[in-house]
N, C-alpha and C positions, 0 to 999 in steps of 0.2 A: 550629609545627604549625598547620595550617589550621583555622579555626573552622567550625562547622556552616554558618553563613551563607555562607561562602566555598565550601564543598563543594557546596552546593545552588544556587549562583548559576548561572543559565542564560540571562540576558539575554532574558527572554520579551517584554519591552516595549521593548527598546533594541537598538541595533546591537551585534553581536559585535565585541569589540576585535580589532585586527590580531594581537596576540600570542597570542590564543587559537585561531587558525585552524590547520587541518590540510590535508594534501594530498588530492587526489582519490581516491587508492587507499583511504584510510580511509573516505571517504564511500561509495564503491562497495561495500566489504565490509559496511558497516552495512546497506545496502539488500539485498545478497545474503542476509544473515541474515534480513531481513524476508520475503524471498521463499521461504525454506525453511519451508513450512508445509503443513498438511494439505490446504488448498484447492489448492495447487500440485501436491501428490502425486495428488490425485483428478483434477485437470484433465489432467495428463500421462498418467496411466494410461488414462483413458477415451478421450482423443484418440488415444493410441497404438494402442489396440485398434480404434477406429472407423475411423481413417484409414490405419493402417499406418505403417511407419517413415519412409519418404521424404516422404509428404504431411504427416505430423505435423511432421517436421523443418522443412519449408518454412514451415508455419504458425508454429511456435515462433520461428524466426529472423526472419521478416517481422514478426510481432507484436512481438518484442523490439526490432527496429530502430525501429519506429514509437514504441514506448514510450521508447526512448533519445532519439529526436528531441524528443518532447514534454518529457521530463525535462531534456534539454539546454537548452531554452529556459527552463523554469521554474527550473532550477538557475542559469542565468546571472542571472536576476532576484534569486534568493536571494544569490548571490555579490556582486552589484553593490550591493544595498541592505544586506546583512547583517542582514536582518529576517526574522522568522517569516512563514509564509503568512498568518496572521491579521492581522499588522500591515501586510503588503503589501495585503491585501484592504481594510484601513482606508483606505489612500491611494487605492485604486481606486474603491471603492464609496461612500466618504464616511464620516464619523465615526459618524453615526446609521445610515446604510444598512448599514455593516459589521456592526453588532450582529446584524442578522437573518441575514446570510450566515454569520457566524462561529457563530451559534447552530445553524444547520443543519449546518455542518461538525463542530461539537462533538458534536451528537446522533448523526451518522453514525459517528464514531470511537468514541463511548461504546457505541453499539449493537453494533459489531463486537467491542469488548472484552468485552461481556456474552456474546456468542455464543461467543467463545473460552473464556471462563471456564467457561461451562456445558458446553461440549464437553470441556474438561479434567476437570471434575468427573464428568460422566457416564462418560467413557472410563475414568478411573482407578477409579471405583467398580465399574463393570460388568466391566472387563477383568481387574483383579487378582483379584477374588473369583470371578467366573463362569467365566472362561477358564482360569485357572491355579490356582485354589484358594488363593491367597494371602489372608491375613486382610486384609479391606478395612474402612476406616473409612467413615462415612456420606458420601453424595454431597455434602452441604452443606459438610463439612470440606474436601473436595478443591476445591470451587469457591472457598471462602475462601482456600485455600492458593495456588491459581493466581493469584487477584487480588492476594494479598499479595506474591508473588514479582514480579509485574509492577510493582506499586507501589514496592517496595523499590528496584528498579533505576531506575525512572523518576524517583523523588524526586531523584536525583543528576544528572539531566539528560543532556546530550549526552556528558559524560565517561564516564558509566556505560554508555551505549549503545555507545560506541566500544570500551570494554574488553570488554563482553559479546560484541561481534561478533568481536573479535580472538581470543577464546578459543573461542567456540561454532562459528563458521563452519568452521574447519578440521576440527573434530570431526564436524559435521553432514555436510560434503562427504565426509569419510573414510568415514562409515557408508554414505552413498549409493553411493559408488564400490565399497564392499565388496559391497553388494547387486547392483550391476551385474556385478561379477566372478563372483559365484555364479550369476547368471542366465545369463551367457555360457558357463559350464560346462555348463549344462543344454541350451542351444541356441546354436549358433555365430552370430556376427554376420552372416555371409553368409546364413544361413537366416532370421534375423530380418528382414534388409533385403529379402529376396525373398518373404517371406510376405505374402500378400494377406489383409487382415483387414477385415471389415465387420460390425460388431455392431449396426448401426442404420441409419436412413435415410441416404442419400447426403448428404455435406456438401462444399460447394465450398471452395476456398482462402480466398475472401473471408469466408465465414461462420466458418471455423475461426480465421482471423486475428483476426476481430472478437472472438471469445471470449477469445483470448489477451490482446488489448489490454484488453478490459473487465475481466479478472481483476486487473489491476495499475494501471489508469489513475488510480485515486484516489491511489495511492502516488506516481505521477509528478506529480499535481496538487499534492500537499503536500510535494513534494521540497525546497522552500526551508526547511522546518523543520530539515532536516539540512544542506542546502547552504549555509546562512548561515554555517556554520563553515569553509567551504572558503577557501583562500588567494586565489584569483582566478577569473576566468571560464573560462579554458582548463582549469583543474583541475576546475571544475564539470562541464564537458562530458566530461572524462576520467572522472569519477566516474559520470556518467549512463550512459556506454557500457559501463563495467566492470560496472555493476549490471544494466542492462536488456538489453544486447545480448550480453554474455558470460555473466553469472551466471544470469539467470533462464531463458534457453533451456536451459542445461545442467541446471538443476534439473528442468525438464520432461522432458528427454531421459532423465535418470537415473530418472525415475518411469515413463516410457513403456516403455523397453526391457525391464525385468523383467516388466512386465505382458504385453507381447507374447510374451515367452519362456514364460510360464506360462499364458497365456490367462485370467488373473484380473485383474479391474479393481480389486479392493480391495487396496490396497498392504499393509495389515496382514496379510491372508491370504497375499499374496506373500512378505512377510518371514518369516512362519511356515513356509511351504513351503520356503524356502531355508535353514532351519536356525536362525532366530532366534525367540525367543518373548518372554519378559518384557523382555529388554534392548531388542529392536526395538520393542516396544510402547511402552516408556517413552520411547525416543528420539522416536518419531513424535508422541507426545502433548506432550512438553516442547518440541519444535520449534515448536509453535504459540504458545508463550508468548513467543518472540522477536518474532513478529509482533504479538502483543498488547501488548508493551512499546512498540513504535513507535506503535501506535494510541493507547494511553494517553498517550504523550508528546505527540502531535499534538492530542489532545483537551484536554490541560491547557494547551497554548499558546493554543488557541482560547478556552478558558475564561479564561485570564489577560488576554486582550484585552477581555473583558467585565467582569471583576471585578478590582479593584485590591487583590489579596491575594497573598502569597507563593505562587509557583507550586507549591512542594512541598506546601503545604496543600491546594491545589486537586487535586493528584494523589490525595491521600488521600480527599478528598470524592468524586471520580469513582470511585475503586476501591470505596468503600463502597456507592455507589449501584448500580454494575454488579453487585456481589456479591449485594445484596439482590434485584435484578431477576432475576438468573440463577437464584437459588434458588427464587423463588416463581412465575416465569412460564415457560411453554414456549418453547424456542428457535424452534419452527416458527411461533409467533404473530408473531415479529418479522422473520422472514427476508424475506417479501414487502415489508414496510414498509421494511426496510433497503435492499433492492434498488431500490425506487422512489426513496428518498432519494439513493442513490448515483448515480442518473442525473443528479441536480442538480449534482454536483461537477465533472465534466470541463469544462463550459463556462467555469467560473470561471478555469481556467488560461489559456484563450485570451484572456479579457478582461484579466487583470492583466499577461500578457506583452505584449499589444498596447498597453496603457496605458504600460508601461515603455518600449517602443520609441518611442512617440509623445512621451513627456516626456523620456526619456533622463536620468532623475534618478539621479545617482551615489549620492546619499544621500537617498533618498525620505523618510526619517523627519524630515528637517529642514524639509520644506515643508508648509505648511498644506493639509489635505485639505478638500474640500467637505463639507457636512453630509450630503447625499444626491446621488449621481451617477446621474441618470436615464438617461444613455446606457449606464452599466454595467448597470443593472437591465433596461433594454430589451433589451440584448444577451443577458443571462442568460436572460430569458424566451424569446427566440427560440432560443437554443441548447438550452434544456431541452425545448422543444416538438419540435425536430428530433431530439433524443436519444430522447425518448419514442416518436415515430413510427418512427424507425429501429430502436429496440429491439424494436418489434412487427413489423418487417419490411414496413411499409406504404410507406415512402419511404426510399431510400438514395442517397447520392451516390458515396461511395467504397466502399460495401459494409461499412464499419466504423463502427458507430453512434457510438462515442465520438469518433472523428476527425471525423465529420460535425458533431457538436455543437460541437467546439472550433473548427473552421473557420468555421462559421456565426456563432458567438458573436464570434469575432475580427473577421470582416468587418463585422458589425452594429455592434460597438463602434467600430471605425474610422470607419464612415460616420456614426453618430450623434454621436460626439465631434467629428468634423470639422465637422459642421453646427452643433453647439452653439458651438464656438469661433468659427466664421464669424459666427453671429448675435450673439455677444457683441462681436466686433470692430466689427460694423456699427452697433451701438447705442452 
């Protein structure tokens, strides 16, 4: 019988052994589970109503394709090195430099864990008692319950995430397809596709695609956290396309069509209109915990790169902190802050992917990293500036802010690193 230490072993600071790896389908299913969340439901519903079926479909799949391409590159790095995103950042930004970068990454992931825990607590408390008259416990209890569920799964690392996804994803997709079926009984698919909807200012394909990419670009950036367990690089690419090109657009479509059919942007109201009540509510709320588990997992990996303590202990520490913050502080207070911090994340992927392509290190963890990589930080600053400007609509290259930031960061890192190597060779 396996010991507790063996059960919670997750190779947070070391390469994943060959015999622990899985196929790309497993990786793809895990990320699909992450994508089935309230934010995706809201995005799909609102874009479906605003753009109509065909325009939103184009945005969903173009955005999914771009996410799959980014995740394909980051996944290749994860599969090649078999290291977490935090450890890859360590080889790219330097031993000391990575402490700052991983701190930012950890804070972003912790922040979203807090938001999801607070959402879970508020929704369960208000929904069960106010909407359906079910006896409800205090909000604080539900917040603690949500955090505890996420922590219990995350403590056991990738193995638990894999098992969770294999059980939950079919159930989640089955529920969403049931909602789709009931929606199509109310309005035929031909009527839905021909319906012209416009509930807000006009939005072009580029702007809509940018929103889709931005909604999951952080997940593509930290994809090595999961993809380090994949068998090889082709399987990493397979997993990325299953998750981001096949899975995520389908989730958005399954959210958009019922909203178009009912004319209602709030999926919870849509679910109730189509005959579900408490069951649908509980499904929608608990679906977000799957996303929270992934974010808590990535936060703990970033934390493990900073503190040399068993990762399972760090999971508990993060869960306690996020629970306390979620109980005593308003979610709205943190959303703008988290949005700003999230702008910092996409350029990181372009930098470490370019670093990997330049160095071609099969086992990056076996090579000494610099203390601080100034080319990496210079590129990060450049990419972040572009991301911020593009996010505010002042300057865009591809019309997709996250992609602009990644491309600029990649180019700047390539240029600065090439110059640094040239200067070193000349001296």
